[in-house]
Z-matrix of the N, CA and C atoms (Angstrom, degrees):
N
C 1 1.453
C 2 1.525 1 108.10
N 3 1.294 2 115.33 1 141.62
C 4 1.461 3 122.38 2 -176.93
C 5 1.526 4 110.17 3 -98.65
N 6 1.325 5 116.69 4 140.21
C 7 1.462 6 121.55 5 171.29
C 8 1.522 7 107.10 6 -97.40
N 9 1.328 8 116.39 7 119.25
C 10 1.459 9 119.85 8 -178.58
C 11 1.522 10 109.93 9 -75.13
N 12 1.322 11 115.36 10 135.57
C 13 1.456 12 122.00 11 177.51
C 14 1.525 13 109.15 12 -102.40
N 15 1.327 14 115.60 13 162.16
C 16 1.460 15 122.19 14 176.94
C 17 1.522 16 108.65 15 -118.69
N 18 1.333 17 115.98 16 140.12
C 19 1.465 18 119.14 17 175.24
C 20 1.524 19 107.20 18 -87.35
N 21 1.328 20 115.49 19 110.13
C 22 1.463 21 121.78 20 -173.16
C 23 1.527 22 108.97 21 -132.39
N 24 1.314 23 116.48 22 130.44
C 25 1.474 24 122.40 23 175.43
C 26 1.527 25 111.99 24 54.38
N 27 1.313 26 116.51 25 35.79
C 28 1.455 27 120.87 26 176.02
C 29 1.514 28 115.82 27 86.14
N 30 1.327 29 117.62 28 3.74
C 31 1.465 30 121.44 29 -177.84
C 32 1.523 31 110.22 30 -136.78
N 33 1.335 32 116.16 31 159.86
C 34 1.460 33 121.26 32 173.53
C 35 1.521 34 108.36 33 -82.73
N 36 1.328 35 115.59 34 129.22
C 37 1.465 36 122.56 35 -177.65
C 38 1.526 37 109.41 36 -111.32
N 39 1.323 38 116.01 37 126.94
C 40 1.468 39 121.74 38 172.90
C 41 1.519 40 108.12 39 -95.00
N 42 1.326 41 118.03 40 136.16
C 43 1.464 42 120.37 41 179.85
C 44 1.526 43 111.60 42 -57.29
N 45 1.333 44 114.79 43 146.77
C 46 1.466 45 120.42 44 179.71
C 47 1.521 46 112.40 45 -93.24
N 48 1.319 47 117.08 46 0.62
C 49 1.470 48 121.50 47 178.56
C 50 1.523 49 108.53 48 -145.41
N 51 1.322 50 115.38 49 162.48
C 52 1.459 51 119.70 50 177.31
C 53 1.522 52 109.57 51 -60.15
N 54 1.304 53 114.71 52 143.83
C 55 1.453 54 119.16 53 -179.31
C 56 1.510 55 112.29 54 -109.54
N 57 1.298 56 114.91 55 -166.72
C 58 1.453 57 122.46 56 175.89
C 59 1.525 58 108.29 57 -81.13
N 60 1.304 59 116.18 58 128.97
C 61 1.466 60 120.74 59 -179.86
C 62 1.523 61 108.66 60 -87.75
N 63 1.324 62 115.11 61 130.20
C 64 1.459 63 120.34 62 174.17
C 65 1.526 64 107.55 63 -101.73
N 66 1.321 65 115.46 64 146.26
C 67 1.468 66 120.92 65 -175.20
C 68 1.523 67 110.70 66 -118.67
N 69 1.319 68 114.94 67 151.32
C 70 1.458 69 121.70 68 175.35
C 71 1.524 70 107.75 69 -61.21
N 72 1.316 71 116.87 70 130.22
C 73 1.462 72 121.27 71 -174.74
C 74 1.523 73 113.31 72 -64.86
N 75 1.313 74 118.29 73 -25.79
C 76 1.460 75 121.22 74 -177.87
C 77 1.521 76 111.74 75 -98.35
N 78 1.328 77 116.99 76 -47.88
C 79 1.471 78 120.82 77 -173.93
C 80 1.521 79 113.65 78 -91.61
N 81 1.331 80 117.32 79 -21.04
C 82 1.459 81 121.07 80 -177.34
C 83 1.517 82 114.01 81 79.49
N 84 1.318 83 117.73 82 -1.04
C 85 1.466 84 122.09 83 179.83
C 86 1.532 85 109.26 84 -68.85
N 87 1.333 86 118.23 85 136.75
C 88 1.472 87 119.77 86 176.44
C 89 1.531 88 110.92 87 -58.54
N 90 1.328 89 115.94 88 134.69
C 91 1.463 90 121.65 89 -178.27
C 92 1.523 91 110.99 90 -106.90
N 93 1.332 92 116.23 91 -47.65
C 94 1.463 93 119.64 92 -175.00
C 95 1.517 94 110.41 93 -155.95
N 96 1.320 95 113.86 94 157.37
C 97 1.461 96 122.00 95 172.93
C 98 1.526 97 107.10 96 -111.10
N 99 1.331 98 116.02 97 133.91
C 100 1.460 99 121.67 98 -175.56
C 101 1.521 100 109.10 99 -125.06
N 102 1.345 101 116.50 100 130.02
C 103 1.461 102 120.18 101 178.97
C 104 1.522 103 110.13 102 -159.91
N 105 1.319 104 115.87 103 147.65
C 106 1.467 105 121.12 104 172.74
C 107 1.526 106 110.61 105 -103.90
N 108 1.335 107 117.29 106 11.52
C 109 1.467 108 121.27 107 -178.01
C 110 1.525 109 110.71 108 -58.18
N 111 1.320 110 115.09 109 129.91
C 112 1.453 111 121.28 110 178.01
C 113 1.517 112 114.67 111 93.03
N 114 1.320 113 117.57 112 -6.73
C 115 1.464 114 119.23 113 177.34
C 116 1.521 115 108.29 114 -79.37
N 117 1.309 116 116.37 115 127.76
C 118 1.462 117 122.63 116 177.02
C 119 1.526 118 107.04 117 -89.83
N 120 1.333 119 116.37 118 99.74
C 121 1.456 120 120.03 119 -174.78
C 122 1.522 121 112.58 120 -69.24
N 123 1.319 122 118.08 121 -28.32
C 124 1.468 123 120.26 122 174.19
C 125 1.526 124 110.06 123 -65.52
N 126 1.325 125 116.67 124 -43.21
C 127 1.468 126 120.63 125 177.96
C 128 1.524 127 110.65 126 -65.76
N 129 1.322 128 116.30 127 -35.84
C 130 1.461 129 120.74 128 178.98
C 131 1.525 130 110.28 129 -64.29
N 132 1.321 131 116.50 130 -43.98
C 133 1.462 132 120.97 131 177.93
C 134 1.524 133 110.65 132 -64.37
N 135 1.325 134 117.10 133 -43.02
C 136 1.468 135 120.80 134 178.34
C 137 1.528 136 110.70 135 -62.06
N 138 1.327 137 117.19 136 -40.86
C 139 1.466 138 121.23 137 178.40
C 140 1.532 139 109.93 138 -61.90
N 141 1.315 140 116.37 139 -42.74
C 142 1.466 141 119.85 140 178.87
C 143 1.526 142 110.66 141 -61.76
N 144 1.325 143 117.07 142 -43.11
C 145 1.467 144 120.93 143 179.99
C 146 1.525 145 112.60 144 -69.97
N 147 1.332 146 116.57 145 -42.22
C 148 1.467 147 121.28 146 -170.42
C 149 1.525 148 114.51 147 -91.69
N 150 1.324 149 117.83 148 -24.94
C 151 1.468 150 120.70 149 -175.73
C 152 1.533 151 111.08 150 -120.50
N 153 1.326 152 116.51 151 -60.20
C 154 1.461 153 120.37 152 -175.21
C 155 1.516 154 113.59 153 -62.33
N 156 1.332 155 116.37 154 -49.22
C 157 1.467 156 120.38 155 -178.63
C 158 1.516 157 112.95 156 -59.74
N 159 1.336 158 117.99 157 -53.25
C 160 1.468 159 118.94 158 178.83
C 161 1.533 160 113.02 159 -59.32
N 162 1.322 161 116.89 160 -37.10
C 163 1.467 162 119.97 161 178.84
C 164 1.523 163 110.40 162 -64.24
N 165 1.323 164 116.72 163 -46.95
C 166 1.462 165 120.65 164 179.74
C 167 1.529 166 110.98 165 -64.39
N 168 1.335 167 117.28 166 -44.16
C 169 1.466 168 120.21 167 -178.74
C 170 1.527 169 112.36 168 -64.82
N 171 1.325 170 117.78 169 -25.94
C 172 1.468 171 120.15 170 179.62
C 173 1.528 172 112.06 171 -77.74
N 174 1.316 173 116.96 172 -14.85
C 175 1.463 174 121.10 173 -177.89
C 176 1.525 175 110.82 174 -84.04
N 177 1.330 176 115.94 175 141.62
C 178 1.459 177 120.22 176 175.15
C 179 1.529 178 109.37 177 -71.67
N 180 1.328 179 115.26 178 166.16
C 181 1.462 180 119.29 179 177.12
C 182 1.529 181 110.37 180 -60.90
N 183 1.327 182 117.22 181 -36.45
C 184 1.466 183 120.36 182 179.75
C 185 1.524 184 111.33 183 -68.73
N 186 1.323 185 117.81 184 -36.52
C 187 1.470 186 120.43 185 176.55
C 188 1.528 187 110.47 186 -66.01
N 189 1.323 188 116.11 187 -39.90
C 190 1.469 189 119.79 188 177.29
C 191 1.525 190 110.19 189 -64.57
N 192 1.327 191 116.15 190 -41.30
C 193 1.468 192 120.51 191 178.22
C 194 1.527 193 110.44 192 -61.57
N 195 1.321 194 116.89 193 -38.60
C 196 1.469 195 120.54 194 179.05
C 197 1.530 196 110.63 195 -64.19
N 198 1.329 197 117.48 196 -36.77
C 199 1.471 198 120.33 197 176.36
C 200 1.524 199 111.14 198 -65.39
N 201 1.335 200 116.92 199 -44.02
C 202 1.466 201 119.85 200 177.51
C 203 1.526 202 110.46 201 -59.28
N 204 1.323 203 115.99 202 -42.51
C 205 1.467 204 120.20 203 178.93
C 206 1.523 205 110.79 204 -61.71
N 207 1.321 206 116.78 205 -44.11
C 208 1.471 207 120.55 206 -179.19
C 209 1.525 208 111.28 207 -62.68
N 210 1.334 209 117.32 208 -40.63
C 211 1.470 210 120.25 209 178.91
C 212 1.527 211 109.89 210 -66.90
N 213 1.332 212 116.93 211 -43.88
C 214 1.462 213 120.37 212 177.82
C 215 1.518 214 111.97 213 -59.51
N 216 1.331 215 117.00 214 -42.93
C 217 1.463 216 120.66 215 178.61
C 218 1.528 217 111.61 216 -66.31
N 219 1.325 218 116.88 217 -38.60
C 220 1.468 219 120.58 218 177.75
C 221 1.528 220 110.74 219 -62.69
N 222 1.332 221 116.30 220 -44.20
C 223 1.468 222 119.59 221 178.55
C 224 1.527 223 111.15 222 -61.44
N 225 1.322 224 117.00 223 -41.51
C 226 1.470 225 119.45 224 178.04
C 227 1.525 226 111.49 225 -65.92
N 228 1.322 227 116.89 226 -37.17
C 229 1.467 228 120.09 227 178.34
C 230 1.527 229 111.48 228 -65.91
N 231 1.322 230 116.70 229 -28.02
C 232 1.469 231 121.99 230 -178.23
C 233 1.524 232 112.97 231 -102.49
N 234 1.334 233 117.30 232 10.99
C 235 1.459 234 119.76 233 -171.41
C 236 1.524 235 113.53 234 -59.67
N 237 1.320 236 118.72 235 -36.05
C 238 1.467 237 119.29 236 -178.49
C 239 1.527 238 110.84 237 -64.89
N 240 1.320 239 117.64 238 -40.69
C 241 1.473 240 119.14 239 177.80
C 242 1.525 241 110.46 240 -68.71
N 243 1.319 242 117.41 241 -31.57
C 244 1.467 243 120.23 242 176.93
C 245 1.532 244 110.85 243 -69.29
N 246 1.329 245 117.00 244 -37.73
C 247 1.467 246 119.86 245 175.65
C 248 1.528 247 110.86 246 -62.26
N 249 1.325 248 117.41 247 -40.76
C 250 1.471 249 120.87 248 178.38
C 251 1.526 250 109.70 249 -61.52
N 252 1.329 251 116.79 250 -46.53
C 253 1.472 252 119.92 251 178.29
C 254 1.524 253 111.21 252 -61.40
N 255 1.309 254 116.15 253 -38.95
C 256 1.457 255 120.61 254 -176.73
C 257 1.523 256 112.60 255 -64.74
N 258 1.333 257 117.73 256 -28.06
C 259 1.469 258 118.99 257 179.21
C 260 1.530 259 111.27 258 -63.08
N 261 1.329 260 117.31 259 -24.41
C 262 1.466 261 120.37 260 178.83
C 263 1.523 262 112.05 261 -66.24
N 264 1.323 263 117.61 262 -18.24
C 265 1.463 264 120.85 263 177.99
C 266 1.523 265 111.54 264 -86.90
N 267 1.336 266 115.72 265 -6.33
C 268 1.455 267 120.02 266 -176.91
C 269 1.517 268 112.40 267 93.85
N 270 1.329 269 116.67 268 1.79
C 271 1.459 270 120.94 269 -178.52
C 272 1.523 271 110.65 270 -81.70
N 273 1.310 272 115.31 271 147.32
C 274 1.463 273 120.62 272 172.56
C 275 1.525 274 108.52 273 -85.18
N 276 1.315 275 116.26 274 171.34
C 277 1.466 276 120.07 275 176.86
C 278 1.531 277 109.81 276 -59.76
N 279 1.326 278 116.10 277 -41.75
C 280 1.467 279 119.70 278 179.41
C 281 1.528 280 110.96 279 -63.69
N 282 1.344 281 116.62 280 -39.21
C 283 1.467 282 120.34 281 177.68
C 284 1.528 283 110.69 282 -60.92
N 285 1.319 284 116.22 283 -41.05
C 286 1.461 285 122.00 284 -173.33
C 287 1.518 286 113.51 285 -80.64
N 288 1.311 287 117.26 286 -17.82
C 289 1.459 288 120.70 287 -174.68
C 290 1.521 289 111.93 288 -54.57
N 291 1.331 290 117.44 289 -46.36
C 292 1.465 291 120.29 290 -175.83
C 293 1.525 292 111.35 291 -62.50
N 294 1.328 293 117.03 292 -35.75
C 295 1.462 294 120.12 293 179.69
C 296 1.525 295 112.04 294 -76.56
N 297 1.309 296 117.21 295 -42.85
C 298 1.466 297 120.90 296 -173.76
C 299 1.530 298 111.06 297 -81.42
N 300 1.313 299 116.67 298 -66.79
C 301 1.463 300 118.74 299 -177.25
C 302 1.524 301 111.61 300 -77.17
N 303 1.327 302 116.11 301 -33.16
C 304 1.461 303 118.68 302 176.19
C 305 1.517 304 111.56 303 -65.02
N 306 1.332 305 116.75 304 -42.82
C 307 1.464 306 120.43 305 178.41
C 308 1.512 307 112.11 306 -63.23
N 309 1.326 308 116.49 307 -43.41
C 310 1.467 309 120.34 308 177.22
C 311 1.524 310 110.08 309 -62.81
N 312 1.322 311 116.14 310 -39.83
C 313 1.460 312 120.52 311 178.81
C 314 1.516 313 112.78 312 -63.07
N 315 1.325 314 116.85 313 -37.67
C 316 1.470 315 120.55 314 176.82
C 317 1.527 316 109.93 315 -62.46
N 318 1.334 317 116.86 316 -44.92
C 319 1.468 318 120.13 317 177.80
C 320 1.528 319 110.89 318 -59.44
N 321 1.329 320 116.62 319 -45.11
C 322 1.462 321 120.32 320 179.66
C 323 1.529 322 111.33 321 -65.13
N 324 1.324 323 116.79 322 -36.83
C 325 1.462 324 120.69 323 177.55
C 326 1.518 325 112.12 324 -64.60
N 327 1.338 326 116.66 325 -45.97
C 328 1.465 327 119.85 326 177.79
C 329 1.525 328 111.08 327 -65.78
N 330 1.319 329 117.40 328 -35.47
C 331 1.462 330 120.50 329 177.06
C 332 1.526 331 110.07 330 -61.66
N 333 1.320 332 115.88 331 -43.93
C 334 1.458 333 120.68 332 179.84
C 335 1.527 334 111.10 333 -64.59
N 336 1.330 335 116.93 334 -45.16
C 337 1.466 336 120.71 335 178.41
C 338 1.529 337 110.87 336 -61.64
N 339 1.324 338 116.57 337 -42.32
C 340 1.459 339 120.21 338 179.93
C 341 1.517 340 111.61 339 -61.04
N 342 1.304 341 116.08 340 -40.28
C 343 1.467 342 120.70 341 -178.78
C 344 1.528 343 110.94 342 -72.51
N 345 1.337 344 117.09 343 -39.04
C 346 1.465 345 120.85 344 -176.48
C 347 1.520 346 113.60 345 -82.57
N 348 1.345 347 116.86 346 -37.01
C 349 1.457 348 120.12 347 -167.93
C 350 1.522 349 115.25 348 -105.92
N 351 1.320 350 117.52 349 -11.43
C 352 1.463 351 119.80 350 -178.74
C 353 1.520 352 110.20 351 -113.34
N 354 1.335 353 116.57 352 152.98
C 355 1.467 354 119.33 353 178.96
C 356 1.527 355 111.07 354 -71.60
N 357 1.323 356 115.94 355 160.09
C 358 1.461 357 120.48 356 176.43
C 359 1.528 358 108.16 357 -86.30
N 360 1.315 359 114.68 358 65.14
C 361 1.460 360 121.85 359 -178.73
C 362 1.511 361 109.64 360 -154.46
N 363 1.316 362 116.43 361 -167.25
C 364 1.466 363 120.89 362 -177.88
C 365 1.523 364 112.93 363 -113.78
N 366 1.334 365 116.92 364 2.66
C 367 1.463 366 121.70 365 -179.67
C 368 1.523 367 108.08 366 -128.01
N 369 1.321 368 115.78 367 136.79
C 370 1.460 369 121.58 368 179.53
C 371 1.522 370 108.85 369 -112.94
N 372 1.322 371 117.15 370 121.00
C 373 1.455 372 122.18 371 176.10
C 374 1.520 373 108.13 372 -78.71
N 375 1.328 374 116.86 373 126.86
C 376 1.468 375 121.61 374 -179.64
C 377 1.525 376 109.67 375 -102.93
N 378 1.300 377 115.66 376 112.32
C 379 1.454 378 120.46 377 176.59
C 380 1.522 379 113.21 378 72.88
N 381 1.311 380 114.21 379 -170.25
C 382 1.461 381 121.30 380 -178.96
C 383 1.528 382 109.80 381 -89.23
N 384 1.337 383 117.14 382 152.55
C 385 1.473 384 119.25 383 173.95
C 386 1.529 385 110.00 384 -59.38
N 387 1.317 386 115.85 385 146.77
C 388 1.461 387 121.27 386 -179.72
C 389 1.520 388 109.26 387 -106.99
N 390 1.325 389 115.69 388 134.15
C 391 1.459 390 121.30 389 177.79
C 392 1.518 391 108.04 390 -78.68
N 393 1.338 392 116.58 391 124.72
C 394 1.461 393 121.12 392 -178.42
C 395 1.522 394 112.69 393 -110.43
N 396 1.310 395 117.21 394 -14.50
C 397 1.467 396 120.91 395 177.79
C 398 1.524 397 108.56 396 -110.75
N 399 1.307 398 114.96 397 143.10
C 400 1.456 399 120.43 398 -177.41
C 401 1.529 400 112.26 399 -56.94
N 402 1.324 401 115.64 400 -35.89
C 403 1.465 402 119.28 401 -178.01
C 404 1.531 403 112.86 402 -89.76
N 405 1.340 404 117.42 403 5.61
C 406 1.456 405 121.29 404 177.28
C 407 1.517 406 114.55 405 78.67
N 408 1.335 407 116.77 406 9.56
C 409 1.467 408 119.86 407 -176.38
C 410 1.529 409 113.47 408 -84.16
N 411 1.324 410 117.21 409 -5.83
C 412 1.467 411 120.03 410 -178.43
C 413 1.519 412 108.47 411 -134.88
N 414 1.322 413 115.80 412 123.23
C 415 1.459 414 121.94 413 -178.73
C 416 1.522 415 109.87 414 -123.60
N 417 1.310 416 115.47 415 159.44
C 418 1.467 417 120.61 416 173.66
C 419 1.523 418 108.08 417 -138.04
N 420 1.302 419 114.63 418 151.08
C 421 1.462 420 119.71 419 178.08
C 422 1.518 421 108.56 420 -138.89
N 423 1.308 422 115.91 421 148.11
C 424 1.460 423 121.87 422 175.64
C 425 1.522 424 108.04 423 -92.75
N 426 1.321 425 115.57 424 135.27
C 427 1.459 426 119.97 425 175.92
C 428 1.520 427 109.06 426 -128.60
N 429 1.307 428 115.17 427 149.15
C 430 1.465 429 121.44 428 175.10
C 431 1.527 430 107.35 429 -110.43
N 432 1.322 431 115.32 430 131.70
C 433 1.464 432 121.30 431 177.43
C 434 1.524 433 108.22 432 -131.11
N 435 1.308 434 115.57 433 170.09
C 436 1.466 435 119.88 434 178.88
C 437 1.520 436 110.21 435 -66.84
N 438 1.309 437 115.84 436 142.07
C 439 1.457 438 121.61 437 178.83
C 440 1.519 439 110.37 438 -85.33
N 441 1.307 440 114.98 439 151.23
C 442 1.457 441 120.76 440 173.66
C 443 1.522 442 108.61 441 -85.02
N 444 1.315 443 116.49 442 160.83
C 445 1.458 444 120.29 443 175.63
C 446 1.510 445 112.27 444 109.77
N 447 1.310 446 114.22 445 -167.60
C 448 1.456 447 121.85 446 -175.77
C 449 1.523 448 108.35 447 -129.94
N 450 1.310 449 116.42 448 134.22
C 451 1.460 450 121.51 449 174.66
C 452 1.522 451 108.20 450 -113.55
N 453 1.308 452 115.78 451 140.04
C 454 1.461 453 121.11 452 177.84
C 455 1.518 454 107.47 453 -118.21
N 456 1.324 455 116.24 454 125.72
C 457 1.457 456 121.04 455 177.47
C 458 1.515 457 108.56 456 -112.85
N 459 1.318 458 115.21 457 127.80
C 460 1.456 459 120.46 458 176.44
C 461 1.520 460 106.80 459 -111.65
N 462 1.308 461 116.44 460 121.09
C 463 1.454 462 121.96 461 179.34
C 464 1.522 463 107.02 462 -110.65
N 465 1.321 464 115.18 463 99.39
C 466 1.464 465 118.82 464 -176.19
C 467 1.510 466 110.98 465 -107.40
């Protein structure tokens, strides 16, 4: 049985206590133990604010797109091992296709859009500049930039 690790604060973390055991949906054999025991969530949030966020914000849209492409390609390269793991949930290959190859395809699609549709910079100009002075001597433009803070996504 495998103990699942979490990538936290730049390192792989092994749980410090026994976790919840997951079982093969067909055979009932234990597959993995899952636990967040020992993860310092305050440190994780600080790492996201102090290291991850600044690193991501310093990257151009094209650099971010290249990362998405690399992850999508890695998932496709590992798809057969992911299909094997997926059978433990009771899913067929057809059931798993949308999650495995479909998910990788979404990453590759967003990577392509990012490269084609966004500038190779860190600021996105939204729309045309707006004239604010009657004589045209004062203009304003809307720009989109990376937000500060930490976002948490739970995919259940």
